[in-house]
N, C-alpha and C positions, 0 to 999 in steps of 0.2 A: 504494500500500500504506500509506504513512504517513497519507494522507488518511482512509482507512478506519479506521485505528487511532484517529485523532483524533476522528472522528465517534462511534465506539463508546465511547471514554472520555467524551466529552461526554454521550452518552446515559446512561451509568452515573451521571454526576454529576447529571443531571436526576432520575433515579430516587432517588438518595440525598437530594437536596435536598427532594423532595416528601415523603419519608418523615420528614424532620426538621421540616418545616413552619416554617422560619425564612425570612422574606421576603427578607432580604439574600442568604442562601445560595441560595435558590430562584431569585432573580433572576439571580444570577451563573451558576448552572448553565444556566438557560434561555438566557441571553444567550450563553454559551459555545457551546451546541449550535447556536443559530440563527446565530451568527457564523461557526462552522466550516462550516456548510452553505452559507451565502451566500458565504463566502470560497472554498470549493471550487467552487461553481457559477460564480463570476465570474472564476476564475483569479487572484484576489487572493492566495490562499493560505489554507488552512484554519487554519494556526497563527496568522497575523495576525488573521484574522477572529475566531477564538476568543478571542484576547487582548482585542481591542476589545469584543467582545460581553460578555465577563466583566465588564469595567469598567462598561459601560453598564448591564448587568443588575443588578450589585451596587448601583449608585447608585439605580436604580429600585426595587429591593427594599427598600433602606434607607428611601427616602422613603415607600414604602407602609407599612412598619412604623411609622414616625413618625406618619403620618396615621391609622393604624388605632388 
């Protein structure tokens, strides 16, 4: 049940990030969603996966914004 809530929240974050079109926020949201899905699928834990994905996605989004 908690995994489903985490994935739904991550999906909403992805939607919000795409509507604001900020690379850092978008990267963080996409990373959180992907990390939660991977974490849930590998029994690593959706929460841990979302946290790691958020950090990696935010960094990638910031780099994209800088290079753009």
